[in-house]
C-alpha positions in Angstrom: -22.9 -109.6 -68.3 -22.3 -109.2 -72.0 -21.3 -105.6 -72.1 -17.9 -104.4 -70.8 -18.6 -101.5 -68.4 -16.4 -98.6 -67.4 -16.8 -98.4 -63.6 -15.4 -95.8 -61.2 -14.4 -97.0 -57.7 -13.9 -94.5 -55.0 -13.6 -95.0 -51.2 -12.8 -92.8 -48.3 -10.0 -93.9 -46.0 -12.3 -95.5 -43.5 -14.2 -97.3 -46.2 -11.3 -98.6 -48.2 -11.2 -102.0 -46.4 -15.0 -102.3 -47.3 -14.3 -101.4 -50.9 -11.4 -103.9 -51.2 -13.6 -106.7 -49.7 -16.4 -105.8 -52.1 -14.1 -105.8 -55.1 -12.6 -109.1 -54.2 -16.1 -110.6 -53.6 -17.0 -109.4 -57.1 -13.6 -110.0 -58.7 -14.8 -112.4 -61.3 -17.2 -109.8 -62.7 -15.0 -106.8 -62.1 -12.0 -108.3 -63.8 -13.9 -108.2 -67.1 -14.7 -104.5 -66.8 -12.6 -101.3 -67.1 -12.0 -99.9 -63.7 -11.1 -96.3 -62.9 -10.2 -95.7 -59.3 -8.9 -92.9 -57.2 -5.2 -93.5 -56.4 -5.0 -95.3 -53.1 -8.2 -97.2 -53.6 -7.0 -98.4 -57.0 -3.7 -99.5 -55.5 -5.3 -101.5 -52.8 -7.7 -103.2 -55.2 -4.9 -104.0 -57.6 -2.8 -105.6 -54.8 -5.8 -107.6 -53.6 -6.5 -108.8 -57.1 -2.8 -109.8 -57.6 -2.7 -111.6 -54.3 -5.7 -113.7 -55.5 -4.2 -114.2 -59.0 -6.8 -112.0 -60.7 -5.9 -109.8 -63.6 -7.8 -106.6 -63.7 -8.0 -103.6 -66.0 -7.4 -100.9 -63.4 -6.5 -97.3 -64.1 -5.5 -95.2 -61.1 -6.3 -91.6 -61.0 -5.0 -89.1 -58.4 -5.9 -89.5 -54.8 -9.3 -88.0 -54.0 -8.0 -85.0 -52.1 -5.4 -84.4 -54.9 -8.1 -84.2 -57.6 -9.0 -87.8 -58.2 -12.7 -87.2 -57.5 -12.7 -84.3 -59.9 -11.0 -86.4 -62.6 -13.7 -89.1 -62.3 -16.4 -86.4 -62.3 -14.9 -85.1 -65.6 -15.1 -88.6 -67.1 -18.8 -88.7 -66.0 -19.5 -85.4 -67.8 -17.8 -86.8 -70.9 -20.0 -89.9 -70.8 -17.0 -92.2 -70.1 -18.3 -93.8 -66.9 -21.2 -96.3 -66.9 -21.4 -96.9 -63.2 -19.8 -95.4 -60.1 -19.3 -97.0 -56.7 -18.4 -94.4 -54.0 -18.1 -95.7 -50.5 -18.4 -92.5 -48.5 -17.3 -92.0 -44.9 -20.4 -90.3 -43.6 -19.2 -90.3 -40.0 -16.1 -88.1 -40.4 -15.6 -84.7 -42.2 -13.7 -84.7 -45.4 -11.3 -81.9 -46.4 -12.3 -82.1 -50.0 -16.1 -82.1 -49.5 -16.7 -79.8 -52.5 -15.1 -82.4 -54.8 -17.2 -85.2 -53.3 -20.4 -83.2 -53.8 -19.3 -82.3 -57.4 -18.8 -86.0 -58.3 -22.2 -87.0 -56.7 -23.9 -84.1 -58.5 -22.4 -84.9 -61.9 -23.5 -88.5 -61.6 -27.1 -87.3 -60.9 -27.1 -84.6 -63.6 -25.7 -87.0 -66.3 -27.8 -89.9 -65.2 -24.9 -92.2 -64.2 -25.9 -94.7 -61.6 -23.9 -94.2 -58.4 -23.9 -96.7 -55.5 -22.9 -95.4 -52.1 -23.1 -98.6 -50.2 -22.3 -102.3 -50.9 -25.9 -103.4 -51.2 -26.8 -100.8 -53.9 -23.5 -101.6 -55.6 -24.4 -105.3 -55.7 -27.8 -104.5 -57.1 -26.5 -102.2 -59.8 -23.6 -104.3 -60.9 -25.8 -107.4 -61.3 -28.7 -105.7 -63.1 -29.8 -107.4 -66.2 -30.3 -104.0 -67.8 -26.6 -104.0 -68.7 -27.3 -107.0 -71.0 -30.2 -105.4 -72.8 -29.2 -103.9 -76.2 -32.6 -102.3 -76.4 -32.5 -100.5 -73.0 -31.3 -96.9 -73.1 -31.9 -94.7 -70.1 -33.8 -91.5 -70.8 -32.1 -88.2 -70.2 -33.2 -86.5 -67.0 -35.9 -83.9 -67.6 -35.2 -80.5 -66.0 -38.5 -78.6 -66.6 -40.7 -76.6 -64.4 -43.5 -78.6 -62.8 -46.9 -77.0 -63.3 -49.8 -78.0 -61.2 -53.1 -78.8 -63.0 -55.6 -78.6 -60.1 
């Protein structure tokens, strides 16, 4: 990957181990990117990288329930995030569901790719489109669809 990306990494409590394992698996690539993580997730990734002797550019935001999801959503709106990986615990209710939905919505509205599982994260992070200087995603179109039958 030629371009340095700004990547948001977020994981619910029951998905943090999965996120850390994914980050360590992709550490060589991730260590060359700018990472913005919610608080606890960022701390766990940072410790795992240090344990492996990997230097990483990790900025920790607040914990998700304390506004970290909202901070990252604001970065998405300001076009400061290239890719988001959000490992969501779909099996348990979250007290800050509104913030979670806001982050997901802002990624969709502002055309920021967001991976919600490891497979999609691997596909997105290894995409050759990141290397293309000529590729520029088009802005989403929000227009009324008119049938022409």
